LUMFIZA-17264 format. One line per field, with one value per atom (N, C-alpha, C): x, y, z; residue in three letters; atom name. Coordinates in steps of 0.1 Angstrom, whole numbers. Layout:
LUMFIZA-17264
px = [X ...] .
py = [Y ...] .
pz = [Z ...] .
res = [ALA ...] .
atom = [CA ...] .
end
This chain:
LUMFIZA-17264
px = [37 41 43 54 58 61 55 58 71 77 91 93 83 84 84 73 71 72 73 76 64 52 39 37 32 30 15 13 -1 -2 -14 -15 -17 -24 -28 -21 -17 -11 -19 -32 -42 -42 -42 -42 -29 -18 -5 -6 -11 -13 -22 -33 -41 -34 -26 -18 -8 -1 10 5 -9 -14 -12 -12 -11 2 11 25 27 22 24 13 1 -10 -17 -14 -20 -33 -41 -56 -58 -61 -62 -75 -86 -99 -106 -108 -113 -127 -135 -149 -149 -156 -157 -166 -174 -184 -177 -170 -165 -150 -143 -129 -124 -131 -127 -121 -109 -102 -103 -102 -104 -93 -89 -78 -84 -97 -103 -114 -117 -127 -141 -141 -155 -159 -149 -153 -158 -153 -157 -172 -174 -187 -198 -195 -203 -206 -195 -197 -205 -205 -211 -226 -234 -249 -253 -243 -246 -248 -241 -242 -254 -257 -267 -281 -281 -293 -299 -292 -296 -297 -307 -309 -313 -304 -307 -313 -312 -316 -329 -339 -352 -359 -364 -369 -383 -385 -398 -409 -406 -415 -422 -414 -419 -417 -408 -405 -394 -388 -377 -365 -358 -347 -334 -323 -309 -298 -289 -277 -268 -266 -255 -262 -256 -261 -261 -250 -248 -260 -264 -275 -288 -289 -301 -303 -292 -293 -295 -290 -293 -307 -313 -328 -336 -332 -341 -342 -332 -332 -341 -347 -356 -370 -373 -386 -388 -378 -379 -375 -382 -379 -367 -366 -355 -345 -334 -324 -311 -312 -301 -291 -283 -272 -273 -278 -280 -271 -265 -255 -263 -258 -263 -262 -252 -249 -258 -259 -266 -279 -281 -292 -291 -280 -278 -278 -283 -285 -276 -273 -263 -268 -266 -270 -261 -248 -238 -232 -229 -222 -209 -202 -188 -189 -199 -202 -204 -211 -213 -201 -192 -179 -171 -171 -162 -167 -181 -187 -185 -185 -183 -172 -160 -149 -151 -162 -164 -169 -176 -181 -172 -165 -156 -143 -138 -125 -114 -118 -109 -103 -90 -82 -78 -85 -81 -71 -69 -62 -48 -38 -24 -16 -9 0 12 16 29 41 40 53 55 46 49 41 33 26 13 11 -1 -13 -24 -36 -48 -58 -71 -83 -94 -107 -113 -111 -117 -107 -110 -102 -99 -108 -107 -96 -94 -84 -70 -68 -54 -47 -53 -46 -43 -52 -48 -36 -36 -24 -11 -11 0 7 -2 4 13 13 23 36 36 51 54 45 48 50 44 44 34 25 15 4 1 -9 -17 -28 -35 -45 -47 -59 -53 -54 -48 -58 -56 -64 -64 -75 -76 -71 -72 -70 -55 -48 -36 -25 -30 -21 -17 -20 -16 -21 -14 -18 -21 -30 -34 -35 -33 -34 -48 -58 -72 -81 -91 -102 -108 -110 -116 -108 -95 -85 -85 -87 -88 -101 -112 -125 -125 -118 -117 -108 -97 -87 -93 -102 -108 -118 -122 -130 -122 -109 -101 -100 -102 -102 -117 -128 -141 -147 -141 -145 -158 -161 -173 -171 -180 -180 -193 -196 -209 -213 -203 -205 -206 -218 -219 -221 -216 -216 -230 -237 -251 -252 -240 -239 -237 -227 -225 -225 -227 -231 -218 -206 -194 -193 -189 -188 -175 -174 -162 -162 -150 -149 -151 -148 -149 -155 -160 -165 -156 -143 -133 -131 -129 -127 -138 -151 -163 -163 -160 -160 -150 -137 -127 -132 -138 -144 -155 -164 -175 -170 -158 -153 -149 -148 -147 -159 -171 -184 -187 -184 -187 -177 -164 -154 -148 -153 -148 -134 -126 -112 -111 -113 -113 -99 -89 -76 -67 -63 -56 -41 -32 -18 -17 -11 -9 2 10 22 16 10 7 -8 -17 -31 -37 -30 -35 -43 -54 -64 -64 -67 -66 -79 -83 -94 -90 -77 -73 -62 -61 -51 -37 -38 -25 -19 -28 -23 -17 -23 -19 -4 -3 10 21 18 27 32 22 23 33 31 38 53 56 70 77 69 74 80 75 80 93 94 107 119 114 124 128 122 126 122 130 128 133 124 129 129 122 122 133 143 154 154 157 158 173 177 190 198 190 196 201 195 200 202 199 201 192 181 171 163 158 150 137 126 112 107 95 89 79 74 65 67 62 65 58 47 40 48 55 64 76 81 92 89 76 71 69 64 63 76 85 99 105 104 109 103 90 84 92 97 104 118 123 135 130 120 116 108 104 95 82 78 65 53 42 31 18 16 6 -9 -12 -26 -30 -39 -43 -58 -61 -74 -82 -94 -101 -109 -110 -116 -106 -94 -86 -73 -70 -58 -46 -47 -35 -31 -17 -12 -6 -7 -1 8 16 24 16 7 1 -15 -21 -35 -43 -39 -45 -46 -34 -34 -45 -46 -57 -71 -73 -85 -89 -79 -81 -83 -77 -78 -92 -96 -109 -121 -118 -129 -131 -120 -121 -131 -131 -139 -154 -156 -168 -175 -167 -171 -174 -168 -169 -159 -165 -157 -162 -158 -163 -159 -148 -144 -148 -159 -163 -155 -153 -147 -157 -152 -160 -165 -157 -160 -169 -166 -173 -182 -180 -187 -182 -171 -166 -160 -162 -158 -145 -138 -125 -124 -116 -113 -106 -98 -90 -90 -87 -86 -77 -64 -54 -56 -63 -66 -76 -85 -95 -88 -79 -72 -63 -56 -49 -58 -70 -79 -84 -87 -92 -82 -70 -59 -59 -66 -68 -77 -87 -96 -90 -82 -76 -63 -56 -43 -32 -34 -23 -13 0 11 21 19 27 41 43 55 64 76 86 98 104 116 128 137 149 159 159 169 164 152 148 136 132 121 107 106 91 83 70 62 51 45 36 24 13 1 1 9 10 24 28 41 47 38 43 48 41 46 59 62 75 86 83 91 96 85 88 96 93 101 115 118 132 140 134 142 146 141 146 159 161 174 184 179 188 191 181 183 180 173 170 160 161 150 149 139 140 130 123 112 114 118 123 111 108 98 105 98 105 101 95 92 102 104 113 126 126 137 138 128 128 127 135 133 127 119 110 113 110 114 101 89 77 70 64 56 45 38 26 29 41 46 49 54 57 44 34 22 14 15 9 18 30 40 36 33 29 18 9 -4 -2 9 12 16 20 24 11 4 -8 -21 -21 -33 -45 -41 -50 -57 -69 -75 -84 -80 -88 -97 -96 -103 -114 -126 -138 -147 -150 -160 -174 -181 -195 -206 -202 -211 -212 -200 -199 -192 -187 -180 -168 -161 -149 -139 -127 -118 -103 -95 -84 -72 -60 -48 -46 -47 -43 -55 -55 -66 -68 -56 -55 -62 -61 -67 -82 -87 -101 -107 -99 -104 -104 -94 -93 -106 -108 -120 -133 -135 -147 -150 -139 -139 -143 -137 -138 -152 -156 -168 -181 -179 -191 -192 -190 -191 -185 -173 -166 -171 -180 -186 -176 -170 -160 -167 -168 -174 -167] .
py = [-98 -85 -76 -69 -62 -47 -39 -24 -20 -13 -9 2 8 18 13 5 0 -15 -22 -37 -45 -40 -47 -56 -67 -75 -78 -80 -82 -93 -99 -110 -105 -93 -89 -76 -73 -61 -49 -51 -39 -34 -44 -41 -33 -37 -30 -15 -14 0 9 3 10 15 5 8 19 19 28 44 45 58 65 55 60 67 63 69 82 82 91 103 100 110 113 105 107 105 114 112 115 105 105 107 106 107 120 129 142 145 151 154 167 166 177 188 186 196 204 197 206 205 197 196 187 182 172 160 155 145 131 120 107 99 89 79 68 65 53 58 51 56 52 41 38 50 56 67 80 83 93 89 77 71 74 72 73 89 96 111 118 114 121 123 113 116 128 133 144 157 157 169 169 157 155 153 151 149 134 126 112 104 97 89 75 67 54 43 45 34 38 31 33 22 26 17 13 0 -6 -5 -2 0 13 23 38 47 42 50 60 61 71 67 76 73 78 72 75 76 84 86 75 69 59 47 35 22 20 24 22 28 40 48 41 36 28 16 8 -4 0 11 15 19 25 28 17 7 -6 -14 -13 -20 -14 -2 4 -2 -8 -13 -27 -34 -48 -51 -60 -64 -73 -81 -91 -85 -80 -72 -81 -93 -102 -106 -96 -98 -88 -92 -84 -85 -74 -75 -79 -90 -94 -84 -75 -66 -53 -47 -35 -34 -45 -47 -40 -35 -29 -39 -36 -46 -42 -53 -51 -59 -54 -60 -72 -72 -82 -87 -100 -105 -99 -96 -90 -76 -70 -56 -59 -70 -73 -78 -86 -90 -78 -68 -56 -49 -49 -41 -46 -60 -67 -64 -61 -58 -45 -36 -24 -28 -40 -45 -53 -62 -73 -67 -56 -50 -58 -68 -76 -66 -68 -59 -69 -70 -80 -75 -62 -57 -51 -58 -55 -48 -36 -28 -37 -38 -46 -39 -26 -19 -19 -16 -14 -24 -33 -42 -36 -24 -18 -25 -27 -34 -25 -27 -19 -28 -22 -29 -27 -17 -13 -15 -21 -22 -10 0 13 22 18 26 22 10 5 12 14 21 36 42 55 55 46 46 42 33 29 40 51 62 71 69 75 69 56 50 53 52 54 68 78 91 96 86 90 100 110 120 123 115 115 127 133 144 157 166 179 190 201 212 220 223 230 245 249 265 267 259 261 250 239 228 219 221 212 199 187 175 168 157 150 135 127 112 107 115 110 122 118 127 135 129 135 147 146 156 168 165 174 183 176 183 193 189 197 210 207 217 228 224 232 243 240 248 260 258 271 280 277 286 293 285 289 296 292 298 291 279 272 265 267 260 253 241 236 229 228 222 232 234 245 239 245 242 246 235 237 247 248 256 271 273 288 292 283 286 288 286 287 277 280 271 264 252 245 239 237 230 215 209 195 189 178 172 170 167 165 177 189 202 205 202 205 197 184 176 180 185 190 203 212 224 222 211 210 206 199 195 208 221 232 234 231 234 222 209 198 196 201 198 184 177 164 162 153 150 136 129 115 108 115 110 112 100 100 94 102 98 85 74 63 64 74 76 85 96 105 106 102 101 115 125 137 134 142 140 151 148 159 157 168 169 164 163 160 149 139 130 138 148 155 161 167 172 161 149 138 135 132 130 138 151 162 160 159 157 146 135 122 124 132 135 142 149 157 147 135 123 119 118 112 123 135 146 147 139 139 151 156 167 164 157 151 162 174 184 194 194 203 213 226 236 237 235 234 248 259 272 276 272 277 265 253 242 238 247 245 233 226 215 217 209 211 197 196 184 181 190 186 197 192 199 214 215 228 238 234 244 248 238 242 251 249 258 272 274 286 293 285 290 295 288 291 305 309 321 333 330 341 345 335 337 345 340 347 359 363 374 374 362 359 360 368 370 367 353 351 351 353 353 368 373 387 388 398 400 407 403 409 421 423 436 447 446 457 455 444 443 438 437 433 418 416 402 396 382 374 362 357 346 333 331 320 322 311 310 312 306 308 321 329 343 352 348 355 353 339 335 342 342 350 364 371 384 388 379 380 381 374 373 387 395 409 417 414 422 417 403 397 398 400 400 386 376 363 359 354 350 336 325 312 305 311 305 312 307 314 309 317 314 306 295 285 291 301 307 320 330 342 344 336 336 345 352 362 353 359 351 357 348 352 347 353 350 337 333 320 313 300 291 295 298 301 314 324 336 333 324 320 312 304 297 306 315 325 334 337 345 338 325 316 315 317 316 329 340 351 348 339 335 325 316 305 310 321 326 316 307 298 305 303 310 297 290 278 280 292 295 304 298 305 308 321 325 318 313 306 314 327 337 343 349 356 350 338 331 337 347 353 344 343 334 342 334 341 332 337 329 324 328 322 323 314 312 324 331 343 354 356 367 362 349 345 347 344 346 362 369 384 389 383 387 383 371 366 375 382 390 402 406 417 413 402 396 395 391 388 402 411 424 421 411 407 414 417 423 415 405 394 397 406 408 420 418 429 432 445 449 447 440 438 450 460 473 483 486 496 492 479 474 476 483 485 471 469 458 459 449 450 438 439 427 418 422 414 414 401 399 408 410 419 433 437 450 452 441 441 443 434 434 448 455 467 479 476 485 483 471 469 476 478 485 500 505 519 521 510 510 507 497 493 501 507 514 506 492 484 487 487 490 478 466 455 455 463 463 474 469 478 479 491 492 490 481 475 485 496 507 517 522 534 532 519 516 522 529 535 523 523 513 517 507 511 501 505 497 486 489 480 477 465 461 469 473 481 495 500 513 511 500 498 496 490 487 502 510 523 531 531 537 533 521 515 519 519 524 538 546 561 565 559 565 556 545 535 529 537 534 520 518 506 494 493 481 475 463 457 446 446 436 423] .
pz = [-354 -358 -346 -345 -333 -336 -326 -327 -324 -333 -332 -321 -316 -306 -293 -289 -276 -274 -285 -285 -283 -283 -283 -295 -293 -305 -309 -323 -328 -338 -339 -348 -363 -364 -377 -380 -392 -395 -395 -396 -395 -380 -371 -357 -353 -360 -356 -362 -374 -380 -372 -366 -357 -344 -340 -327 -330 -340 -344 -343 -346 -345 -331 -320 -307 -304 -312 -310 -320 -331 -342 -339 -334 -332 -345 -355 -369 -370 -376 -377 -393 -400 -414 -420 -411 -417 -412 -421 -418 -423 -413 -416 -426 -437 -447 -441 -432 -427 -416 -406 -395 -393 -401 -401 -390 -382 -371 -378 -372 -378 -369 -375 -367 -371 -362 -365 -374 -372 -379 -388 -400 -409 -401 -394 -388 -378 -372 -363 -370 -383 -392 -396 -400 -405 -393 -380 -369 -367 -370 -368 -378 -391 -402 -400 -395 -394 -385 -377 -370 -378 -389 -398 -406 -413 -422 -416 -404 -396 -398 -404 -406 -394 -390 -380 -383 -388 -393 -385 -371 -363 -355 -359 -355 -346 -334 -325 -330 -330 -334 -325 -313 -301 -302 -302 -300 -312 -321 -333 -332 -321 -318 -327 -333 -340 -335 -339 -332 -344 -340 -350 -348 -336 -333 -329 -333 -331 -314 -308 -294 -286 -291 -284 -287 -299 -302 -293 -290 -281 -267 -263 -249 -246 -257 -256 -257 -264 -267 -253 -245 -232 -223 -225 -216 -218 -230 -234 -228 -225 -222 -207 -201 -187 -188 -198 -199 -208 -202 -210 -212 -212 -215 -204 -201 -190 -179 -168 -158 -146 -140 -129 -116 -109 -97 -85 -87 -75 -75 -87 -88 -98 -105 -114 -127 -129 -144 -154 -165 -176 -188 -195 -206 -219 -231 -243 -246 -242 -245 -232 -232 -220 -217 -229 -226 -218 -221 -213 -198 -196 -181 -174 -182 -177 -174 -182 -180 -168 -166 -156 -142 -140 -127 -119 -124 -115 -107 -110 -102 -89 -88 -75 -69 -75 -69 -65 -71 -69 -77 -85 -92 -103 -105 -114 -126 -137 -147 -157 -159 -170 -165 -169 -163 -174 -169 -178 -180 -193 -197 -193 -189 -186 -172 -163 -149 -140 -144 -137 -131 -132 -126 -132 -124 -129 -129 -136 -137 -138 -132 -133 -146 -153 -166 -178 -189 -201 -206 -207 -212 -206 -193 -184 -187 -193 -196 -207 -219 -230 -226 -217 -214 -204 -195 -187 -194 -203 -212 -219 -223 -228 -220 -207 -198 -201 -205 -208 -223 -232 -246 -250 -243 -246 -256 -258 -269 -263 -270 -266 -278 -281 -294 -295 -283 -283 -281 -292 -291 -291 -284 -283 -296 -301 -314 -313 -300 -297 -295 -286 -283 -286 -291 -295 -285 -272 -261 -263 -260 -262 -249 -250 -238 -241 -230 -231 -232 -228 -227 -232 -239 -244 -233 -221 -210 -204 -205 -202 -211 -223 -234 -231 -229 -226 -215 -205 -192 -196 -202 -207 -217 -225 -235 -228 -216 -209 -203 -203 -198 -208 -221 -232 -232 -232 -232 -220 -209 -196 -190 -197 -195 -181 -172 -159 -155 -161 -161 -147 -138 -125 -114 -107 -96 -83 -73 -60 -54 -48 -42 -31 -24 -12 -14 -24 -26 -40 -49 -63 -73 -66 -75 -85 -96 -108 -110 -117 -118 -132 -137 -151 -152 -139 -139 -125 -124 -112 -101 -104 -94 -86 -94 -87 -77 -82 -75 -62 -63 -52 -41 -46 -37 -29 -37 -32 -21 -24 -15 0 0 14 21 16 24 32 26 32 43 39 47 58 55 65 64 53 52 49 55 53 53 41 39 39 37 34 47 52 66 65 71 72 80 75 84 94 94 103 115 112 123 126 116 117 114 109 103 90 90 79 69 56 46 36 31 21 7 3 -10 -9 -19 -19 -22 -29 -32 -20 -11 2 11 11 19 13 0 -6 -3 -3 0 15 24 38 41 35 39 36 25 23 34 43 54 64 65 73 69 56 51 49 48 45 30 22 8 0 -9 -17 -31 -38 -51 -63 -61 -72 -70 -78 -77 -89 -85 -97 -99 -112 -116 -117 -116 -117 -104 -93 -79 -70 -74 -67 -55 -53 -43 -47 -36 -38 -31 -36 -31 -29 -20 -19 -29 -37 -48 -60 -72 -85 -84 -77 -77 -69 -60 -51 -61 -68 -77 -87 -93 -104 -98 -86 -80 -78 -73 -72 -84 -95 -108 -112 -108 -112 -105 -93 -85 -93 -100 -108 -122 -127 -140 -138 -125 -122 -131 -133 -140 -131 -136 -129 -139 -140 -152 -148 -135 -130 -128 -137 -136 -132 -124 -120 -131 -134 -145 -141 -127 -122 -122 -115 -113 -120 -126 -134 -126 -113 -105 -109 -110 -114 -102 -102 -92 -98 -89 -94 -93 -82 -80 -82 -87 -90 -77 -66 -54 -48 -51 -47 -54 -67 -74 -69 -67 -60 -47 -39 -27 -28 -39 -41 -46 -56 -61 -52 -41 -30 -23 -24 -19 -26 -40 -50 -47 -46 -46 -32 -21 -6 -1 -9 -6 5 16 29 33 28 30 43 50 63 75 83 95 107 116 129 137 142 150 164 168 181 180 172 172 158 148 136 125 129 119 107 95 83 76 68 63 49 41 27 26 34 33 47 47 58 68 64 73 80 74 82 92 90 100 111 109 119 127 121 128 138 133 140 153 150 161 174 169 181 189 184 192 204 202 212 221 216 225 231 226 232 227 219 215 205 210 201 199 188 187 180 175 167 176 179 189 180 184 178 185 178 184 191 185 191 203 204 216 224 218 226 224 217 215 207 210 204 197 185 177 174 170 167 153 143 130 124 116 112 104 96 89 98 109 117 124 127 131 121 110 97 96 97 96 108 120 132 131 125 124 115 105 97 104 115 124 129 134 137 127 115 103 95 97 89 74 70 56 50 37 29 16 17 7 -5 -2 -14 -21 -34 -44 -53 -56 -65 -79 -88 -101 -111 -106 -114 -111 -99 -95 -87 -83 -76 -61 -56 -42 -34 -23 -15 -2 2 15 23 36 44 45 41 42 29 26 14 13 24 23 21 25 22 7 2 -13 -21 -16 -24 -22 -11 -9 -18 -19 -27 -41 -46 -61 -65 -55 -58 -61 -56 -59 -74 -81 -95 -103 -98 -106 -103 -92 -88 -84 -81 -76 -61 -60 -46 -43 -38 -37 -25 -15 -2 -3 -4 -7 5 9 20 15 22 19 22 30 33 23 19 10 -4 -6 -18 -21 -10 -11 -11 -18 -20 -14 -11 -4 -10 -9 -13 -2 10 21 30 36 43 56 62 74 73 60 56 56 51 51 66 74 88 95 93 100 94 81 75 82 83 89 103 111 124 126 116 117 111 101 95 96 101 102 116 126 139 144 138 142 138 129 124 115 117 108 102 89 81 82] .
res = [MET MET MET LYS LYS LYS CYS CYS CYS THR THR THR VAL VAL VAL CYS CYS CYS GLY GLY GLY LYS LYS LYS THR THR THR PHE PHE PHE ILE ILE ILE GLN GLN GLN SER SER SER SER SER SER ALA ALA ALA LEU LEU LEU LEU LEU LEU ARG ARG ARG HIS HIS HIS MET MET MET VAL VAL VAL CYS CYS CYS HIS HIS HIS THR THR THR GLY GLY GLY GLU GLU GLU ARG ARG ARG GLY GLY GLY HIS HIS HIS LYS LYS LYS CYS CYS CYS PRO PRO PRO HIS HIS HIS CYS CYS CYS GLY GLY GLY LYS LYS LYS SER SER SER PHE PHE PHE ARG ARG ARG ARG ARG ARG ARG ARG ARG SER SER SER GLN GLN GLN LEU LEU LEU VAL VAL VAL ARG ARG ARG HIS HIS HIS MET MET MET PRO PRO PRO LYS LYS LYS HIS HIS HIS ILE ILE ILE GLY GLY GLY GLU GLU GLU LYS LYS LYS PRO PRO PRO TYR TYR TYR GLU GLU GLU CYS CYS CYS ALA ALA ALA GLU GLU GLU CYS CYS CYS GLY GLY GLY GLU GLU GLU THR THR THR PHE PHE PHE VAL VAL VAL GLN GLN GLN ARG ARG ARG SER SER SER ALA ALA ALA PHE PHE PHE PHE PHE PHE ARG ARG ARG HIS HIS HIS MET MET MET MET MET MET ARG ARG ARG HIS HIS HIS THR THR THR GLU GLU GLU GLU GLU GLU ASN ASN ASN GLY GLY GLY PHE PHE PHE GLN GLN GLN CYS CYS CYS SER SER SER HIS HIS HIS CYS CYS CYS GLY GLY GLY LYS LYS LYS SER SER SER PHE PHE PHE GLN GLN GLN TRP TRP TRP ARG ARG ARG SER SER SER HIS HIS HIS LEU LEU LEU VAL VAL VAL ARG ARG ARG HIS HIS HIS MET MET MET PRO PRO PRO MET MET MET HIS HIS HIS THR THR THR GLY GLY GLY GLU GLU GLU LYS LYS LYS LEU LEU LEU TYR TYR TYR LYS LYS LYS CYS CYS CYS SER SER SER TRP TRP TRP CYS CYS CYS GLU GLU GLU LYS LYS LYS THR THR THR PHE PHE PHE THR THR THR GLN GLN GLN LEU LEU LEU SER SER SER ALA ALA ALA LEU LEU LEU PRO PRO PRO ILE ILE ILE HIS HIS HIS GLU GLU GLU ARG ARG ARG ILE ILE ILE HIS HIS HIS THR THR THR GLY GLY GLY GLY GLY GLY LYS LYS LYS PRO PRO PRO TYR TYR TYR SER SER SER CYS CYS CYS SER SER SER THR THR THR CYS CYS CYS GLY GLY GLY LYS LYS LYS GLU GLU GLU PHE PHE PHE ILE ILE ILE ALA ALA ALA ARG ARG ARG ALA ALA ALA HIS HIS HIS LEU LEU LEU VAL VAL VAL VAL VAL VAL HIS HIS HIS GLU GLU GLU ARG ARG ARG SER SER SER HIS HIS HIS THR THR THR GLY GLY GLY LYS LYS LYS LYS LYS LYS PRO PRO PRO TYR TYR TYR SER SER SER CYS CYS CYS SER SER SER SER SER SER CYS CYS CYS GLY GLY GLY ARG ARG ARG GLY GLY GLY PHE PHE PHE SER SER SER ASN ASN ASN THR THR THR SER SER SER CYS CYS CYS LEU LEU LEU ALA ALA ALA LYS LYS LYS HIS HIS HIS GLN GLN GLN ARG ARG ARG ILE ILE ILE HIS HIS HIS THR THR THR GLY GLY GLY GLU GLU GLU LYS LYS LYS PRO PRO PRO TYR TYR TYR LYS LYS LYS CYS CYS CYS SER SER SER LEU LEU LEU CYS CYS CYS GLY GLY GLY LYS LYS LYS CYS CYS CYS PHE PHE PHE GLY GLY GLY HIS HIS HIS THR THR THR SER SER SER SER SER SER LEU LEU LEU THR THR THR LYS LYS LYS HIS HIS HIS GLN GLN GLN ILE ILE ILE SER SER SER HIS HIS HIS THR THR THR GLY GLY GLY GLU GLU GLU LYS LYS LYS PRO PRO PRO TYR TYR TYR ARG ARG ARG PHE PHE PHE SER SER SER ASP ASP ASP CYS CYS CYS GLY GLY GLY LYS LYS LYS SER SER SER PHE PHE PHE VAL VAL VAL ASP ASP ASP SER SER SER SER SER SER LYS LYS LYS LEU LEU LEU ALA ALA ALA ARG ARG ARG HIS HIS HIS LYS LYS LYS ARG ARG ARG THR THR THR HIS HIS HIS ALA ALA ALA GLU GLU GLU GLU GLU GLU ARG ARG ARG PRO PRO PRO TYR TYR TYR LYS LYS LYS CYS CYS CYS ALA ALA ALA VAL VAL VAL CYS CYS CYS GLY GLY GLY GLU GLU GLU SER SER SER PHE PHE PHE ARG ARG ARG GLU GLU GLU SER SER SER TYR TYR TYR HIS HIS HIS LEU LEU LEU ILE ILE ILE ARG ARG ARG HIS HIS HIS GLU GLU GLU ARG ARG ARG ASN ASN ASN HIS HIS HIS ALA ALA ALA GLY GLY GLY ASP ASP ASP ARG ARG ARG PRO PRO PRO TYR TYR TYR PRO PRO PRO CYS CYS CYS SER SER SER ILE ILE ILE CYS CYS CYS GLY GLY GLY LYS LYS LYS SER SER SER PHE PHE PHE VAL VAL VAL ASN ASN ASN LYS LYS LYS TRP TRP TRP ARG ARG ARG CYS CYS CYS SER SER SER THR THR THR HIS HIS HIS GLU GLU GLU ARG ARG ARG THR THR THR HIS HIS HIS THR THR THR GLY GLY GLY GLU GLU GLU LYS LYS LYS PRO PRO PRO TYR TYR TYR GLN GLN GLN CYS CYS CYS ALA ALA ALA VAL VAL VAL CYS CYS CYS GLY GLY GLY ARG ARG ARG SER SER SER PHE PHE PHE GLY GLY GLY ASP ASP ASP GLN GLN GLN SER SER SER ASN ASN ASN LEU LEU LEU LEU LEU LEU ASN ASN ASN HIS HIS HIS GLN GLN GLN ARG ARG ARG ILE ILE ILE HIS HIS HIS ALA ALA ALA GLY GLY GLY ALA ALA ALA LYS LYS LYS LEU LEU LEU TYR TYR TYR ARG ARG ARG CYS CYS CYS ASP ASP ASP ILE ILE ILE CYS CYS CYS GLY GLY GLY LYS LYS LYS CYS CYS CYS LEU LEU LEU SER SER SER ARG ARG ARG ARG ARG ARG GLU GLU GLU HIS HIS HIS LEU LEU LEU LEU LEU LEU ASN ASN ASN HIS HIS HIS TYR TYR TYR ARG ARG ARG THR THR THR HIS HIS HIS THR THR THR GLY GLY GLY GLY GLY GLY LYS LYS LYS PRO PRO PRO TYR TYR TYR LYS LYS LYS CYS CYS CYS LEU LEU LEU ASP ASP ASP CYS CYS CYS ASP ASP ASP LYS LYS LYS SER SER SER PHE PHE PHE ILE ILE ILE GLN GLN GLN ARG ARG ARG ILE ILE ILE GLN GLN GLN LEU LEU LEU LEU LEU LEU VAL VAL VAL HIS HIS HIS GLU GLU GLU ARG ARG ARG THR THR THR HIS HIS HIS HIS HIS HIS ARG ARG ARG GLY GLY GLY GLU GLU GLU ILE ILE ILE LYS LYS LYS] .
atom = [N CA C N CA C N CA C N CA C N CA C N CA C N CA C N CA C N CA C N CA C N CA C N CA C N CA C N CA C N CA C N CA C N CA C N CA C N CA C N CA C N CA C N CA C N CA C N CA C N CA C N CA C N CA C N CA C N CA C N CA C N CA C N CA C N CA C N CA C N CA C N CA C N CA C N CA C N CA C N CA C N CA C N CA C N CA C N CA C N CA C N CA C N CA C N CA C N CA C N CA C N CA C N CA C N CA C N CA C N CA C N CA C N CA C N CA C N CA C N CA C N CA C N CA C N CA C N CA C N CA C N CA C N CA C N CA C N CA C N CA C N CA C N CA C N CA C N CA C N CA C N CA C N CA C N CA C N CA C N CA C N CA C N CA C N CA C N CA C N CA C N CA C N CA C N CA C N CA C N CA C N CA C N CA C N CA C N CA C N CA C N CA C N CA C N CA C N CA C N CA C N CA C N CA C N CA C N CA C N CA C N CA C N CA C N CA C N CA C N CA C N CA C N CA C N CA C N CA C N CA C N CA C N CA C N CA C N CA C N CA C N CA C N CA C N CA C N CA C N CA C N CA C N CA C N CA C N CA C N CA C N CA C N CA C N CA C N CA C N CA C N CA C N CA C N CA C N CA C N CA C N CA C N CA C N CA C N CA C N CA C N CA C N CA C N CA C N CA C N CA C N CA C N CA C N CA C N CA C N CA C N CA C N CA C N CA C N CA C N CA C N CA C N CA C N CA C N CA C N CA C N CA C N CA C N CA C N CA C N CA C N CA C N CA C N CA C N CA C N CA C N CA C N CA C N CA C N CA C N CA C N CA C N CA C N CA C N CA C N CA C N CA C N CA C N CA C N CA C N CA C N CA C N CA C N CA C N CA C N CA C N CA C N CA C N CA C N CA C N CA C N CA C N CA C N CA C N CA C N CA C N CA C N CA C N CA C N CA C N CA C N CA C N CA C N CA C N CA C N CA C N CA C N CA C N CA C N CA C N CA C N CA C N CA C N CA C N CA C N CA C N CA C N CA C N CA C N CA C N CA C N CA C N CA C N CA C N CA C N CA C N CA C N CA C N CA C N CA C N CA C N CA C N CA C N CA C N CA C N CA C N CA C N CA C N CA C N CA C N CA C N CA C N CA C N CA C N CA C N CA C N CA C N CA C N CA C N CA C N CA C N CA C N CA C N CA C N CA C N CA C N CA C N CA C N CA C N CA C N CA C N CA C N CA C N CA C N CA C N CA C N CA C N CA C N CA C N CA C N CA C N CA C N CA C N CA C N CA C N CA C N CA C N CA C N CA C N CA C N CA C N CA C N CA C N CA C N CA C N CA C N CA C N CA C N CA C N CA C N CA C N CA C N CA C N CA C N CA C N CA C N CA C N CA C N CA C N CA C N CA C N CA C N CA C N CA C N CA C N CA C N CA C N CA C N CA C N CA C N CA C N CA C N CA C N CA C N CA C N CA C N CA C N CA C N CA C N CA C N CA C N CA C N CA C N CA C N CA C N CA C N CA C N CA C N CA C N CA C N CA C N CA C N CA C N CA C N CA C N CA C N CA C N CA C N CA C N CA C N CA C N CA C N CA C N CA C N CA C N CA C N CA C N CA C N CA C N CA C N CA C N CA C N CA C N CA C N CA C N CA C N CA C N CA C N CA C N CA C N CA C N CA C N CA C N CA C N CA C N CA C N CA C N CA C N CA C N CA C N CA C N CA C N CA C N CA C N CA C N CA C N CA C N CA C N CA C N CA C N CA C N CA C N CA C N CA C] .
end
């Protein structure tokens, strides 16, 4: 029996019917207590005891009871020295030999499970059907709040935290919270300075795999992401998405403190640090701290005197690329940044941001000595020098 959607074959009709749900997303078994739906009746049966308080599985050793059979078996293995099937690498024990077989490739690196679409292989059987949904388009897990669909339940769980605001994973260094462990791990590299991903062509190291992938495209010159409206191409999808917002004049990221809106999430994060006084990037030479990494790098060049960015027209050099770009507009006479509220055009992005605040009333730069707030950072610096004896925080 063959699936008419993806061509996969099955021995039993019941197996084919279960498989078809991956394509349709149908969930025919609904819990009468909470409304949650399940693809299989057996899943609903396992779910029901949570509501009625029934715990049918009792441990004969200690009397502890369990809702699910799997939890009962995991508990039972704690009571006995001889747990049946033990991993020779890490000592972990399993109730069934099949579970040990599935576990072993984690140590050996062997990839037993192969995708029938693209030949990609996996060490865990559970990872294969999730991957195959990329090919079939199956997204069986949907968000009950906004309807967005996902190929894996873990992806749905992380997404749902964007609605609830729940951030269960916190950084031990600064206390910042995250919705998932991968974001926490990436963040912690800011504190440790770890850059485990190395470019094989030039040796440059990166803190994230996505940063390495984007960097590697710079060697090939490839720009696979093209915007059909203006024909401009980009090295990655995130840059394309940012560019699209300049056409739509969309600013989806809003500060909860002052109401100022931003096109990019990282601009909002950087802005929020001004309210919180959070400056996680210290200068390695003088110890002065900064809201973001590139400001710190630019500042460090004031100590070293390095000016790596040179104007091709007049030969003038600059300590950071943004100053070079701003300078080049003097030669071109360009005013590229347009206010979408009043239409005024400005030559620099930071001038546009300062101008926006005249409309919104946002004053993100706060004096830590007297709590007075300012539209521009330079206004704060002048205030601190004038009223607080030149002490710059």
